C-alpha positions as CSV (number, residue, x, y, z in Angstrom):
1,M,2.8,-8.0,7.1
2,N,2.2,-4.2,7.1
3,Y,4.5,-1.4,6.1
4,M,5.5,-0.6,9.7
5,D,6.6,-4.2,10.4
6,R,8.7,-4.3,7.3
7,S,10.3,-0.9,8.1
8,G,11.1,-2.1,11.7
9,Q,12.7,-5.3,10.4
10,R,14.7,-3.4,7.8
11,N,15.9,-0.9,10.5
12,R,17.1,-3.7,12.8
13,K,18.9,-5.4,9.9
14,V,20.8,-2.2,9.2
15,A,21.4,-1.2,12.8
16,G,23.3,-4.4,13.7
17,P,26.1,-4.1,11.0
18,L,26.4,-0.3,11.5
19,V,27.0,-0.8,15.2
20,L,29.6,-3.5,14.5
21,L,31.3,-1.2,12.0
22,I,31.4,1.6,14.5
23,I,32.9,-0.6,17.2
24,S,35.5,-1.9,14.7
25,A,36.5,1.6,13.7
26,V,36.9,2.7,17.3
27,A,38.8,-0.4,18.2
28,L,41.2,-0.1,15.3
29,A,41.9,3.6,16.1
30,T,42.6,2.9,19.8
31,V,45.1,0.2,18.7
32,L,46.6,1.9,15.7
33,V,47.5,5.2,17.4
34,P,49.5,3.7,20.4
35,I,51.3,1.2,18.2
36,H,52.5,3.9,15.8
37,T,53.5,6.2,18.7
38,V,55.3,3.5,20.8
39,F,56.8,1.2,18.3
40,Y,57.3,3.3,15.2
41,G,58.2,6.6,16.8
42,T,55.4,8.6,15.2
43,A,54.5,11.8,16.9
44,L,51.3,11.4,18.9
45,P,49.4,14.3,17.2
46,I,50.3,13.0,13.7
47,A,49.5,9.4,14.7
48,L,46.1,10.5,16.1
49,L,45.3,12.6,13.0
50,L,46.3,10.1,10.4
51,G,45.0,7.2,12.4
52,S,41.5,8.9,12.8
53,M,41.4,9.6,9.1
54,L,42.3,6.0,8.2
55,T,39.8,4.3,10.6
56,G,37.2,7.1,10.2
57,A,37.0,6.4,6.4
58,L,35.2,3.1,7.3
59,L,32.2,5.1,8.6
60,V,32.4,7.9,6.0
61,A,32.2,5.2,3.2
62,I,28.6,4.5,3.9
63,P,27.2,7.9,2.9
64,N,30.1,9.3,0.8
65,P,32.4,6.6,-0.7
66,R,34.4,8.9,-2.9
67,F,35.3,11.3,-0.1
68,A,36.1,8.2,2.1
69,I,38.4,6.8,-0.5
70,G,40.3,10.1,-0.8
71,L,40.5,10.4,3.0
72,F,41.7,6.8,3.4
73,L,44.4,7.0,0.7
74,V,45.8,10.3,2.0
75,A,46.2,8.8,5.4
76,A,47.5,5.4,4.1
77,F,50.2,7.2,2.0
78,F,51.6,9.6,4.6
79,L,51.3,7.3,7.7
80,P,54.4,5.1,6.7
81,F,56.6,8.2,6.3
82,F,56.3,9.3,9.9
83,V,58.4,6.4,11.3
84,I,61.9,6.2,12.6
85,P,64.4,3.9,10.8
86,E,65.0,2.0,14.1
87,S,61.4,0.9,14.3
88,V,60.7,-2.8,14.6
89,G,57.6,-4.4,13.0
90,P,55.8,-4.8,9.7
91,W,56.1,-1.8,7.4
92,P,54.7,0.0,5.4
93,W,51.5,-1.6,6.6
94,T,51.4,-2.1,10.3
95,V,49.0,-4.8,11.6
96,P,46.0,-2.4,12.5
97,A,46.6,-0.4,9.3
98,L,46.5,-3.6,7.3
99,I,43.3,-4.8,9.0
100,T,41.8,-1.3,8.3
101,F,42.9,-1.5,4.6
102,A,41.2,-4.9,4.1
103,A,38.1,-3.8,6.0
104,F,37.8,-0.5,4.0
105,V,38.1,-2.3,0.7
106,A,35.4,-4.8,1.8
107,V,33.0,-2.1,3.0
108,V,33.3,0.1,-0.2
109,T,33.0,-3.0,-2.4
110,F,30.0,-4.4,-0.5
111,L,28.0,-1.2,-0.3
112,H,28.9,0.5,-3.5
113,G,29.8,-2.3,-6.0
114,W,32.9,-3.8,-7.4
115,R,34.0,-0.9,-9.5
116,M,34.0,1.5,-6.6
117,G,35.8,-1.0,-4.4
118,L,38.6,-1.6,-7.1
119,T,39.8,2.0,-6.7
120,P,41.0,1.8,-3.1
121,L,42.4,-1.6,-3.7
122,L,44.6,-0.8,-6.6
123,V,45.6,2.6,-5.5
124,G,46.3,1.4,-2.0
125,I,48.6,-1.3,-3.2
126,A,50.3,1.0,-5.6
127,G,50.8,3.7,-2.9
128,S,52.3,1.2,-0.5
129,L,55.0,0.5,-3.1
130,A,56.0,4.0,-3.1
131,A,56.9,4.0,0.6
132,P,60.1,1.8,0.2
133,L,61.3,3.9,-2.7
134,L,60.9,7.2,-0.8
135,Q,62.1,5.8,2.5
136,P,65.1,3.6,1.7
137,R,66.6,3.8,5.3
138,V,63.4,2.4,6.9
139,A,63.1,-0.2,4.1
140,A,66.6,-1.3,4.7
141,A,65.9,-1.7,8.5
142,N,62.4,-3.4,7.8
143,P,62.4,-5.2,4.4
144,P,58.8,-4.5,3.1
145,T,58.5,-7.5,0.7
146,A,56.7,-9.9,3.0
147,D,54.5,-7.1,4.3
148,L,53.5,-6.0,0.8
149,I,52.7,-9.6,-0.2
150,V,50.6,-10.1,2.9
151,A,48.7,-6.7,2.5
152,T,48.1,-7.3,-1.2
153,S,46.8,-10.9,-0.6
154,I,44.5,-10.0,2.3
155,S,43.0,-7.0,0.6
156,I,42.4,-8.9,-2.6
157,V,40.7,-11.7,-0.6
158,A,38.6,-9.1,1.3
159,Y,37.6,-7.5,-2.1
160,F,36.3,-10.8,-3.6
161,V,34.6,-12.0,-0.4
162,A,32.7,-8.7,-0.4
163,I,31.7,-9.2,-4.0
164,L,30.4,-12.7,-3.2
165,L,28.5,-11.6,-0.1
166,A,27.0,-8.6,-1.9
167,G,25.9,-10.9,-4.8
168,R,24.4,-13.4,-2.5
169,I,22.4,-10.8,-0.6
170,R,21.3,-9.3,-3.8
171,A,20.1,-12.6,-5.1
172,K,18.2,-13.2,-1.9
173,R,16.4,-9.9,-2.1
174,E,15.5,-10.6,-5.7
175,L,14.2,-14.0,-4.7
176,A,12.2,-12.6,-2.0
177,R,10.8,-9.8,-4.3
178,E,9.9,-12.4,-6.8
179,R,8.2,-14.6,-4.1
180,E,6.2,-11.5,-3.0
181,S,5.2,-10.8,-6.6
182,T,4.3,-14.4,-7.2
183,A,2.1,-14.4,-4.0
184,L,0.5,-11.2,-5.0
185,E,-0.3,-12.5,-8.4
186,Q,-1.7,-15.8,-6.9
187,S,-4.0,-13.9,-4.6
188,R,-5.1,-11.7,-7.4
189,R,-5.8,-14.7,-9.6
190,V,-7.8,-16.4,-6.8
191,L,-9.8,-13.2,-6.3
192,M,-10.5,-13.0,-10.1
193,E,-11.5,-16.7,-10.2
194,E,-13.9,-16.1,-7.2
195,R,-15.4,-13.1,-8.9
196,N,-15.7,-15.0,-12.2
197,R,-17.4,-17.9,-10.3
198,I,-19.8,-15.4,-8.7
199,A,-20.6,-13.9,-12.0
200,R,-21.3,-17.2,-13.6
201,E,-23.7,-18.1,-10.8
202,L,-25.5,-14.8,-11.1
203,H,-25.7,-15.1,-14.9
204,D,-26.7,-18.8,-15.0
205,V,-29.1,-18.8,-12.1
206,V,-30.4,-15.3,-11.1
207,A,-30.3,-13.6,-14.5
208,H,-31.9,-16.6,-16.2
209,S,-34.7,-16.6,-13.7
210,L,-35.3,-12.9,-14.1
211,S,-35.3,-13.3,-17.9
212,L,-38.1,-16.1,-17.5
213,I,-40.1,-13.8,-15.3
214,Q,-39.8,-10.9,-17.8
215,V,-40.8,-13.1,-20.7
216,Q,-43.7,-14.8,-19.0
217,A,-45.1,-11.5,-17.6
218,S,-44.7,-9.7,-20.9
219,S,-46.4,-12.5,-22.9
220,A,-49.2,-13.3,-20.3
221,R,-51.7,-11.0,-22.1
222,Y,-51.2,-13.1,-25.2
223,R,-51.1,-16.5,-23.6
224,V,-53.9,-16.2,-21.1
225,P,-57.3,-15.6,-22.7
226,D,-59.8,-13.1,-21.1
227,L,-57.1,-11.6,-18.9
228,A,-58.4,-8.8,-16.8
229,D,-57.1,-5.3,-17.5
230,D,-55.9,-4.8,-13.9
231,A,-54.0,-8.2,-14.0
232,A,-52.5,-7.3,-17.3
233,R,-51.3,-4.0,-15.9
234,E,-49.8,-5.8,-12.9
235,L,-48.0,-8.2,-15.2
236,D,-46.6,-5.4,-17.2
237,E,-45.3,-3.8,-14.0
238,I,-43.7,-7.1,-13.1
239,A,-42.1,-7.3,-16.6
240,A,-40.7,-3.7,-16.2
241,T,-39.3,-4.5,-12.9
242,A,-37.7,-7.6,-14.2
243,R,-36.2,-5.7,-17.1
244,G,-34.8,-3.1,-14.6
245,S,-33.3,-5.8,-12.5
246,L,-31.7,-7.5,-15.6
247,T,-30.1,-4.1,-16.4
248,E,-28.7,-3.9,-12.8
249,M,-27.6,-7.6,-13.1
250,R,-25.6,-6.9,-16.4
251,R,-24.0,-3.8,-14.7
252,L,-23.0,-5.9,-11.8
253,L,-21.7,-8.7,-14.1
254,G,-19.6,-6.2,-16.0
255,V,-18.0,-4.9,-12.7
256,L,-17.3,-8.5,-11.6
257,R,-15.7,-9.4,-14.8
258,T,-13.6,-6.3,-15.2
259,D,-10.0,-6.6,-14.0
260,G,-8.8,-3.0,-13.2
261,Q,-10.4,-1.5,-16.4
262,T,-13.2,0.9,-16.8
263,V,-16.3,-0.7,-18.0
264,E,-19.0,1.0,-20.0
265,L,-22.1,1.1,-17.8
266,A,-25.5,2.8,-17.9
267,P,-25.7,6.0,-15.9
268,Q,-26.0,5.3,-12.1
269,E,-29.2,6.3,-10.3
270,S,-29.3,9.7,-8.5
271,I,-31.6,11.7,-6.1
272,E,-33.5,12.7,-9.2
273,D,-34.5,9.0,-9.7
274,I,-36.0,8.7,-6.2
275,P,-39.5,10.1,-7.3
276,S,-39.6,7.3,-10.0
277,L,-38.6,4.7,-7.4
278,V,-41.4,5.9,-5.1
279,D,-44.0,5.8,-8.0
280,S,-42.9,2.3,-8.7
281,T,-43.5,1.4,-5.1
282,R,-46.9,3.1,-5.2
283,R,-47.9,1.0,-8.1
284,S,-47.4,-2.1,-6.1
285,G,-50.1,-0.9,-3.7
286,V,-47.9,0.8,-1.0
287,D,-48.9,4.2,0.4
288,V,-45.7,6.3,0.1
289,A,-45.3,10.0,0.8
290,L,-42.2,11.7,-0.5
291,E,-40.6,15.0,0.5
292,L,-37.5,16.3,-1.3
293,I,-36.0,19.6,0.1
294,A,-33.2,21.7,-1.4
295,V,-32.0,18.9,-3.7
296,T,-29.4,20.3,-6.2
297,P,-27.0,18.9,-8.7
298,A,-24.1,20.2,-6.4
299,V,-24.5,16.9,-4.4
300,P,-21.5,14.6,-5.5
301,E,-22.4,11.6,-7.6
302,T,-21.3,9.2,-5.0
303,V,-23.5,10.6,-2.4
304,Q,-26.4,10.6,-4.8
305,I,-26.0,6.9,-5.6
306,A,-25.7,6.0,-1.9
307,A,-28.8,8.0,-1.1
308,F,-30.8,6.3,-3.9
309,R,-29.6,2.8,-2.8
310,I,-30.5,3.5,0.8
311,V,-33.9,4.7,0.0
312,Q,-34.4,1.7,-2.4
313,E,-33.4,-0.8,0.3
314,S,-35.5,0.9,2.9
315,L,-38.6,0.8,0.7
316,S,-37.9,-2.8,-0.3
317,N,-37.7,-3.7,3.4
318,A,-40.9,-1.8,4.2
319,V,-42.7,-3.7,1.4
320,R,-41.4,-7.1,2.5
321,H,-41.5,-6.9,6.2
322,A,-44.4,-4.3,6.9
323,P,-47.1,-5.0,4.3
324,G,-50.0,-2.6,4.6
325,A,-47.9,0.0,6.4
326,V,-47.7,3.7,5.4
327,V,-44.2,4.8,4.4
328,S,-42.8,8.3,4.3
329,V,-39.5,9.3,2.6
330,H,-37.7,12.5,3.5
331,V,-34.7,13.7,1.7
332,R,-32.9,17.1,2.6
333,T,-29.6,18.6,1.6
334,E,-27.7,21.0,3.8
335,P,-24.1,22.4,3.5
336,S,-21.8,19.4,2.8
337,M,-24.5,17.1,4.1
338,L,-27.5,15.1,3.0
339,R,-30.1,13.7,5.4
340,L,-32.4,10.8,4.7
341,R,-35.3,9.5,6.8
342,V,-37.5,6.6,5.7
343,H,-40.2,5.6,8.2
344,N,-43.0,3.1,8.0
345,T,-45.8,2.6,10.4
346,A,-46.7,-0.7,12.0
347,A,-47.5,-3.4,9.6
348,G,-51.1,-3.5,8.7
349,I,-50.8,-7.3,7.9
350,S,-48.8,-9.8,9.9
351,S,-45.5,-10.6,8.3
352,T,-42.4,-12.7,8.9
353,Q,-39.2,-10.7,9.3
354,G,-36.4,-12.1,7.1
355,A,-32.7,-12.0,7.4
356,G,-30.6,-10.4,4.7
357,H,-27.7,-8.2,3.8
358,G,-29.6,-5.0,3.2
359,L,-28.7,-3.2,6.4
360,T,-25.1,-4.3,6.2
361,G,-24.9,-2.8,2.7
362,M,-26.5,0.4,3.9
363,R,-24.0,0.7,6.7
364,E,-21.1,0.1,4.4
365,R,-22.2,2.8,2.0
366,V,-22.6,5.3,4.8
367,A,-19.3,4.4,6.4
368,L,-17.4,4.9,3.1
369,L,-18.8,8.5,3.0
370,G,-17.9,9.1,6.7
371,G,-21.6,9.5,7.5
372,S,-23.8,8.0,10.2
373,L,-26.8,5.5,10.1
374,E,-29.5,4.8,12.7
375,V,-31.9,2.0,12.1
376,G,-34.3,0.5,14.6
377,A,-37.9,-0.1,15.6
378,D,-40.2,2.7,17.0
379,T,-42.3,2.3,20.2
380,D,-45.5,2.2,18.1
381,G,-44.2,-0.8,16.2
382,G,-42.9,1.1,13.1
383,W,-39.5,1.2,11.6
384,T,-37.2,4.2,10.9
385,V,-34.0,4.6,8.9
386,N,-32.1,7.7,9.5
387,A,-28.9,8.3,7.4
388,V,-26.5,11.3,7.2
389,L,-24.2,11.4,4.2
390,R,-21.4,13.9,4.1
391,W,-18.9,15.3,1.6
392,D,-16.3,18.1,1.2
393,Q,-17.7,21.2,-0.4
394,D,-16.7,24.8,0.1
395,Q,-20.0,26.3,-1.2
396,E,-23.5,25.6,-0.1
397,P,-25.8,24.2,-2.8
398,N,-28.5,26.5,-4.1
399,A,-31.8,25.8,-2.3
400,E,-34.6,24.5,-4.4
401,M,-37.9,23.2,-3.1
402,E,-39.7,20.1,-4.6
403,R,-42.5,18.4,-2.6
404,T,-44.3,15.4,-3.8
């Protein structure tokens, strides 16, 4: 589930209770004002003002609980004083005022904790006790004892119910968070186990085979009598290539076995290493022409690594799939851009085209840099790789010419 989905669900969960609270506040206000005006003799403007303050505190409690508590207590304290002694009904808490009192205590406690909710509960109960003392005539006509007991009981029940509901929801959230953390840790552990498995396979199979190739090629001149000089040089080249491959394998194993930590690696190849790569390919008998134009150190390291790998893969493909072909490599830097072109003519010897992951790897490298890649066969039977690598740079690299 992505962030937008979670945000949408969270907004829907909040919108429902908020709409219900708004409807409740409006309904209580529309009932409280007429009741106080008709049955308790409260002047309409006073009933409208104090009733709006009393019920409006339910909504104000969401963003500003302290101000809402003050607003509610002022209205609850003064509302019982604006009644006539001949009024008939519960007093000092009328039915809608009592419901509003319990709802307000519950809302403040649920949203802001039991300490915050305890203030309106205790002060509201204490304030209601002052009304009979200050209005003895109304208290004589409407004995407040039963009303005070009911108001106190209901408000206390609402207080503890809000505490229990808030604790339950908090526990559910913590449980969901713990489950999410456990699932994340599980997926991370599975990923690390898979990476370790791949590392073991590479170490036990590929690296072991490369080590055997390197040892056999290096020791061939000592084991094989009367070995020709040309063959000895070829075997030395094979041994050197195997050693380089082992170095790359160790670097890869270090990355696979590193969990979010920086591993000490040998310096990555750059554009400056492309001539050595071409020379190595030439020594294998391939005719390769190289042209480097305006290559400067201003090219970012990530772009240089990608350029080297693309050239390396392109040369490897040409050697494997177009034996006997002539290969040309062209590298050119421009402002915030590096262009690569590797072209080979039609194969001089028939070969079988193989399937692999080289082209996919090149496309991924180019995509990470926001560049473009065009790979395909030519009309004359050759093959061309065109890549454009980009980066953000304010100044143009200094132009230098190097042709090989």
